[in-house]
N, C-alpha and C positions, 0 to 999 in steps of 0.2 A: 504494500500500500504506500502511496505517496500522497501527502497532504500539504496544502498551502493555506495558511491561516494568519489572521491579523489580531487574534485575541488570546494568545498564549495557550490555546487548547493543545497544541503540539507538545508543550512542556508537560502538561498533565498526562498526556498519553505516554510520553517517555517515562515518566515516573511510574505509571501504572503497569507498563509492559515489562518492567524489571529486566532490562537488557535486550529486549526484542525490538526496541524502537530507538531512533536517534532523532533529536530535534536540533536543527541548525537555526540560530538567530541571525537573521540578515540585518545589515545596517551599514552606515557610512564608514565604519572602521575597516570594512573589506573593500576590495576593488572588484568592480564588475564592468566588463567591456561591452558596450552596446553594439559593437561591430562583430561580436561572436556570431558564427554562422548558425542559423536556426532552420533553414530550408535545405532539403536534400533531394528534391525531384530533379528530373532532367533539365528543367528550366529554372534551376534554383537561383542563378545570379540575378535575373530581373526581380524575382520575388524578394530576394535578400536586400537588394538595393532599395526597393520601395519600403521594406520593413525598417531599414536604418533611417531613411528620410523621415518616416513617421516617428521613430524614437527620438530623433533630433528635434522635431517639432515639439515634442513633449518636454524634452530636456531643456530647451530654450524658452519654454512657455512662461507665462506670468500667472501669479496666484489669482484664483477666482473661485466661483461657486458652481456646483452642479445644479441640475434642476431640483434635486431633493435637498439642497442647502448644504451639501458637504463641501469641505475644502477640496480644491482640485487645481491642477495646472491647466490653464487654458492654452492649448497648443499654439505655437507661433505659426502664422501663415506664411508660406513661401510663395513668391511670385513664380510665374512660368519660367522666367530666366533663372531664378535661384534653383528651382527644382531641376532644371536641365543641367546646370553646372554641378550640382550635387550628384546627379545621376552619372554624369561623365566621370567625376572624380572617384566615386565609389565603384563604378564598373572597372576602372583601371586598378583600383586596389584589390578587387576580388579576381581579376583576370588570371593570376598565376595560382589561385587557391582552388581547393576541392572541398566538398562538404565535410570530409573527415579530417581536414587540417587541424592539428592540435591547437588548443586554445592559446598556448604560449607563442604560436607562430602567426596568429591573426593580427592584422594591423590594429592600431589604437587611434583614439581621436586626434592625437598630435600628428600622426601620419596623415590623416585626412586634412588637417590644417595646412600642412606643408604642401600637399598636392593641390589644394584649392589656391594657395598663393602662386603656385607654378602656372596655373591657368592664365594668370595675368589679366583677368577681367575685373572691372570695378566691383561687380556684384560678388564675384568669388572672393575678392579681398575682404569685402564686408562680412561675408559668411565666415571666413577664416578668423577674422578678428573677434566676432561674436563667440565662436566656439572657444577660441584661445582665452578670452576673458572669463568665460564660464569655468573652464578647467583650471585656469591659473590664478584667478582672482576671487573666486567664491569659496565658501567654506566646504561645500559638498563636491565641488568640481573634481578634486584629485581622486575621489572615489570612482570616477568614470573614465579616468585617463590612464589606463594600464591594463595589463593582462589579468584575467579573472582569477581571483584567489579563493573563491567559494568552492567547497567540496560538492561537486555535482555527480558523485559516484553512485548514489542511491543503493548503497551496499547493505542496508539493514532490511529486515522484514517489513518494518514500518519506518518510513523516512518523512519527517515533517520539516517544512521551511516556514519559519515564523517571522513576520514583518511588523510585529507590534512595536518594535523600537524605531521603526522608520516613520518619519513625519508623514501624515496622511497625504500631503501634496504629492509625495514621491512614491506612494504605494503602488499605483497603477504601473509605474515603470518597473518596480521590483517584481510585480506579478508577471509582467511580460517577459522579463529576463529569466524568471524561473520557468515559465512555460517554454521558452526557447530551449532551455537546458533539458527539459523533459522531452522535447521533440528530438533533440540530438540523442538522448538515451534510447528513445523508441527505435531509432534507425540503426543503432549500434549493432553490427553483425555479430559481435561477441555475446550479446544479450541472449539469455535462454528464453525464447518466446513461448515455450511450453509452460513457463511459470507466469500465470496470468497476474496482471497488476491492476489495482484499483487506484484511480487518480481522483482525489477529492479536492475541489477548489471552493473554499468559502469566500464570501464577499465577491461573488463572480462579477458583480457590477463594475468593479475596477477595470475589468478587461473589455468593457463595452463603451468606455468613455471616449475613446479615441479610435479612429478608423483603423490604424495599423494594428492596434491591440485587438480590436474586434475581429479583424481578419485572421490574426494569429489564433484566437480562440476558436473560430470557425474551422480553421485548418486542423487543429488537434481533434475537434469533435468529428471531423470527416474521416480522418485516417487512424484514429486510436484503435478501432476494432481490428483493423488490418494488422496491427502490431501487437495484438493481445492485451490491449489496455481498455478498461472500462472507465468512463468519465462520469463523475457526480458533480454537477454544477449547482452551487447553493447560493441563494441570495434572499434577503428579507423582502425585497421589493419585486413583485411579479413583472412590473413594467420593464425590468432589466431584459427580459426575454421577448418583449413585444414591441419595443420602441425603435428597433433598427433591423436591417436585413440580417446582420450576423447573429443577433440575439434570436431572431425568429428561426433562422436555420437550425440553431442548436435546439431550440424548443421543439420544432417540428420533427426533428430526427431523434429525439429522446425516446428510448424504449419504454420508459415509465416516468411518471411525474407524481411527486408526493407533495401535497399541500397541507400546511398546518394553519393555525388560526389566521384569518385575514379580516380586515375591516370590510365594510359593505362594498365600497367602490372596487377595490382590487379583486374581491371575490366575484363580483359581476363581470369584471374584465376577464377573469379566468374562464367564466362560463361562456363568454362570447368567443374565446379562443379555443375552447374544447367543447364541442357540441354534445358530448356524452354527459357533461355536468348539467344536472337538472336543478330547478328552483329549490328542491329539498336539500340538495348538496350545498347550494349557496348558503342556505340558512344554517346548515351544520357547520360550515367553515366560520361563519361570523360568530357562532356561539361556542366554538371548540375551545376546550380547556387544555391544560398541560398534557402533552403527549397524544392528543386526539388529532387524527390526520385523515386526509382523503387521498387515496392512491388510485391513479388512473394507469392501467396496464393494458395496452392495446385499446380495445373498445369497452373494456370492463372497468367499472368504478367500485371501489371498496372503501368502506369506513373502517378505520383501524386505530388501535391504541399502541403507541410506541413507548416502551418502558425498558429501563436497564434491568437485566436479570440479577439475581442475588450475587452471582460470581462477579459480574461487571461492577456492581456497586461496591463489593469488597475490594476489588483491585483499584477502583478510583478513589476510595476513601483516603482522605488526607492529601490528595493531589491538587 
């Protein structure tokens, strides 16, 4: 099992599993390279280039608020000229590489800065200066200008990555970087694909805030089964899965959907999105108490109660 969480649940699982789990706390004390390769298909370079452009938009973004009032980075908008120059520079950087290039051999942001300056355009000079100022003059910049130091080996039976120490503004970025590492792990020819893996992503809404992140989430939802991985996407707000194309793709391709207590409006939104949900089910969701849930599997709808069994309670006690 692989888990991605922002509320220290991974730490609780590590304590309860007594050696069978490992939780890694992500934060600015580590270095993570946003140029690490995440795509591995035949046309990986164009996808990789667009992915990094999206990550740069987020990295250079400004603080703002999401529709539900959460702190977020508002991505920087690049002009057509800027996108073209970034595309050219990144394509050159990736030209000699392959999807299995070791992380310590992947270019870093300062390499991109140098190549942008070599292009000799006014716009490329401006982009180079913006990236340089971010990595060299901001407190968090050095964390993104070097080869990745995070352990992405997924060696334990249960591996959690915890971003609770990361400022909420940057959590979508760390979610995307972790998903990228999981995509690399999925493709690793040395991985035992007969050993099925469950991937659980809490606060999934972080991955739908930005186009590049949403595309990454949709990619992993599309190919996970091929690589023997099952995806559990979790979010408190149902609109996460209904408000954009990537969220709807994930929602529509889910083998099962489990809904816990919802207020009246989101409960009705779910009924509109899932034709098998009847008015009685909507009423059940709005009155549901702790552990009460509605499960939709195929065309069947079940009411159910989710509780920890005595063994689980004993193991989690004190965590």
